[in-house]
C-alpha positions in Angstrom: 0.0 0.0 0.0 1.4 3.4 -0.9 0.2 5.7 1.9 1.5 9.2 2.3 2.7 9.8 5.9 0.2 12.5 6.5 -2.9 10.4 5.5 -5.1 9.0 8.4 -6.3 5.5 7.9 -8.3 3.8 10.5 -6.9 0.3 11.4 -10.3 -1.2 10.9 -10.4 0.0 7.2 -9.5 -2.7 4.6 -7.4 -1.5 1.6 -5.9 -3.7 -1.1 -2.1 -3.7 -1.0 -1.7 -1.5 -4.1 -4.1 1.2 -3.1 -2.5 4.7 -3.3 -3.5 7.2 -0.6 -2.5 10.9 -1.0 -1.5 13.5 1.6 -4.0 14.4 4.3 -6.7 12.0 3.1 -8.8 10.5 5.8 -10.2 6.9 5.5 -12.4 5.8 8.5 -13.4 2.4 9.8 -15.4 -0.1 7.9 -14.2 1.2 4.6 -13.3 -1.3 1.9 -11.2 -0.2 -1.0 -10.3 -2.7 -3.7 -7.3 -3.1 -5.9 -6.1 -0.4 -8.2 -7.8 2.5 -6.5 -6.2 5.9 -6.0 -7.3 8.3 -3.2 -6.2 11.9 -3.8 -5.1 14.5 -1.2 -7.7 15.7 1.4 -10.3 13.2 0.2 -12.4 11.9 3.0 -14.0 8.3 2.9 -16.4 7.7 5.8 -17.7 4.5 7.4 -19.6 1.8 5.4 -18.2 2.8 2.0 -16.9 0.3 -0.6 -14.9 1.2 -3.7 -14.7 -1.2 -6.5 -11.4 -2.0 -8.3 -9.7 0.8 -10.2 -11.6 3.8 -8.8 -10.1 7.3 -8.7 -11.1 9.7 -5.9 -9.7 13.2 -6.5 -8.8 15.9 -3.9 -11.5 17.1 -1.6 -14.1 14.6 -2.4 -16.3 13.3 0.5 -17.8 9.8 0.1 -20.2 8.2 2.7 -21.2 11.1 4.8 -24.5 11.1 6.7 -27.7 11.7 4.6 -29.0 15.3 4.5 -32.4 14.3 5.8 -33.8 15.8 9.0 -35.4 12.6 10.1 -32.2 10.5 10.0 -31.7 8.5 13.1 -28.1 7.4 12.9 -28.9 4.0 11.3 -26.2 2.0 9.7 -26.3 2.4 5.9 -23.9 2.2 3.1 -22.3 3.6 0.0 -21.1 1.3 -2.9 -19.1 2.6 -5.9 -18.6 0.3 -8.9 -15.3 -0.4 -10.5 -13.4 2.2 -12.5 -15.5 5.0 -11.5 -13.8 8.5 -11.4 -14.8 10.9 -8.7 -13.5 14.4 -9.2 -12.7 17.3 -6.8 -15.3 18.2 -4.3 -17.8 15.5 -5.1 -20.2 14.5 -2.4 -21.9 11.1 -2.0 -24.1 10.4 1.0 -25.1 7.1 2.4 -28.7 5.7 2.8 -31.2 6.9 5.3 -32.9 3.7 6.7 -31.1 0.8 8.3 -29.1 -1.3 5.8 -30.0 0.9 2.8 -27.4 1.7 0.1 -26.5 4.6 -2.1 -25.1 3.0 -5.3 -23.0 4.4 -8.0 -22.3 2.0 -10.9 -19.3 1.1 -12.8 -17.2 3.4 -15.2 -19.1 6.5 -14.1 -17.6 9.9 -14.2 -18.6 12.3 -11.5 -17.1 15.7 -12.3 -16.2 18.6 -9.9 -18.7 19.5 -7.2 -21.5 17.1 -8.3 -23.7 15.5 -5.7 -25.3 12.1 -5.2 -28.0 12.2 -2.5 -29.0 9.5 0.0 -30.4 6.2 -1.4 -29.8 7.2 -5.0 -29.3 4.4 -7.5 -26.9 5.4 -10.3 -26.3 3.0 -13.3 -23.2 2.2 -15.2 -21.3 4.7 -17.4 -23.3 7.7 -16.1 -21.6 11.0 -16.5 -22.4 13.9 -14.2 -20.8 17.2 -15.2 -19.7 20.0 -12.8 -22.3 20.9 -10.3 -24.8 18.4 -11.3 -27.2 17.4 -8.4 -29.1 14.2 -7.6 -31.5 14.5 -4.7 -32.4 11.6 -2.5 -33.8 8.3 -3.8 -33.3 9.3 -7.4 -32.8 6.4 -9.9 -30.6 7.0 -13.0 -30.3 4.4 -15.8 -27.1 3.3 -17.6 -25.4 5.8 -19.9 -27.2 8.9 -18.8 -25.5 12.2 -19.3 -26.3 15.0 -16.8 -24.8 18.4 -17.9 -23.4 21.1 -15.7 -25.6 22.5 -12.9 -28.5 20.3 -13.9 -30.7 19.0 -11.0 -32.8 16.0 -10.5 -35.7 16.2 -7.9 -36.0 13.5 -5.1 -37.8 10.2 -6.2 -37.4 11.0 -9.9 -36.4 8.2 -12.3 -34.2 8.9 -15.3 -34.3 6.4 -18.1 -31.3 4.8 -19.9 -29.3 7.0 -22.3 -31.4 10.2 -21.3 -29.6 13.5 -21.3 -30.2 16.6 -19.3 -28.8 19.8 -20.8 -26.9 22.5 -18.7 -28.9 24.3 -16.1 -32.0 22.1 -16.6 -34.1 20.4 -14.0 -36.6 17.6 -13.7 -39.3 17.0 -11.1 -41.0 14.3 -13.3 -39.7 11.1 -14.6 -37.5 11.4 -17.7 -38.1 8.5 -20.1 -35.2 6.6 -21.7 -33.4 8.2 -24.8 -34.9 11.6 -24.1 -33.2 14.9 -23.9 -34.2 17.9 -21.7 -34.0 21.6 -22.8 -31.3 23.7 -21.2 -32.3 26.1 -18.5 -35.8 24.6 -18.3 -37.9 22.3 -16.1 -39.5 19.1 -17.4 -39.4 20.2 -21.0 -38.2 17.7 -23.5 -36.1 18.7 -26.5 -36.3 15.5 -28.3 -34.5 12.2 -28.6 -30.8 11.5 -27.8 -30.2 10.1 -31.3 -26.5 10.4 -31.1 -26.3 8.5 -27.8 -28.6 5.8 -29.1 -26.4 5.3 -32.2 -23.2 5.2 -30.1 -24.9 2.7 -27.8 -25.4 0.4 -30.8 -29.2 0.7 -31.1 -30.0 0.0 -34.7 -31.8 2.4 -37.2 -35.1 0.3 -37.1 -35.1 0.3 -33.3 -34.4 4.0 -33.3 -37.3 4.6 -35.6 -39.5 2.5 -33.3 -38.6 4.6 -30.3 -39.3 7.7 -32.4 -42.8 6.5 -33.1 -43.5 5.8 -29.4 -41.9 9.1 -28.3 -44.0 11.1 -30.8 -47.2 9.5 -29.6 -46.5 9.7 -25.8 -44.5 12.9 -25.5 -45.2 15.1 -28.6 -48.8 14.6 -29.5 -52.2 16.1 -28.5 -53.1 12.8 -26.8 -52.8 12.6 -23.0 -50.4 10.0 -21.8 -53.0 7.3 -21.0 -54.5 7.7 -24.5 -51.1 7.5 -26.2 -50.1 4.4 -24.2 -53.4 2.7 -25.0 -52.9 3.4 -28.7 -49.2 2.1 -28.8 -50.2 -1.0 -26.9 -52.2 -2.0 -29.8 -49.0 -2.3 -31.9 -46.5 -5.1 -31.7 -43.4 -3.4 -30.3 -40.3 -4.8 -28.7 -36.7 -3.8 -27.8 -35.9 -0.2 -26.9 -39.4 1.0 -28.0 -41.0 -1.4 -25.4 -38.5 -0.2 -22.9 -39.6 3.3 -23.4 -43.3 2.3 -23.1 -42.9 0.2 -20.0 -41.0 3.1 -18.3 -43.8 5.5 -19.1 -46.5 3.0 -17.8 -44.5 2.5 -14.5 -44.1 6.2 -13.8 -45.8 7.4 -10.6 -44.7 11.0 -10.9 -45.7 11.7 -14.4 -43.3 12.2 -17.3 -41.5 15.0 -19.0 -43.0 16.0 -22.3 -42.4 18.3 -25.2 -43.6 21.9 -24.6 -47.1 22.4 -25.9 
């Protein structure tokens, strides 16, 4: 283990032999850090946090602090970070609120400077959060989502796979898969993340099928229930069905195109 002499590491923490720990970092008890991780100067990793292999934690990040919830009673809860995730300067990730609950960040995520992951959030793989992006408590974020600078996601909101929030935007309703949100707006869709879908290997016919469902549900004069009923008469599968099932499961309502 490569540990700077000024770092403070609790004897009850478990670090793989090759973990690098920078100056003045603090690693408390019941922290588990797997092989290949690098912990930068002044980073703080608090109890009940696990870092998967190959993670990078940059200076000043704080992982595993108490949830920002007034009703928190000091229960034991956790943070789990997936392999090869990069956590940049000043990022904060808070542990769960109830006993044995977990805040999860998936594999190969990139959390940029001063972004925040609130308590009990569930973040998928390959998610990018740009500088100042904010996830409130109990948010769910699908794989491959891009959250631009200073965008915010309200508590309990679900963000579908490969969705994209533009800078300064916000959502208080669920954001369906493959959709984009207008910059500096609330709950207003801008269209589909066609580039992201193409890069993810979604075929042209599947993209066209998603576009048909999107147009009916999010960009027509029909209300959501009417649009869903109409689409369910069609024989759809793959990403289009994923989109429809997300909409049907939403309890908060979904973001739509401005009318």
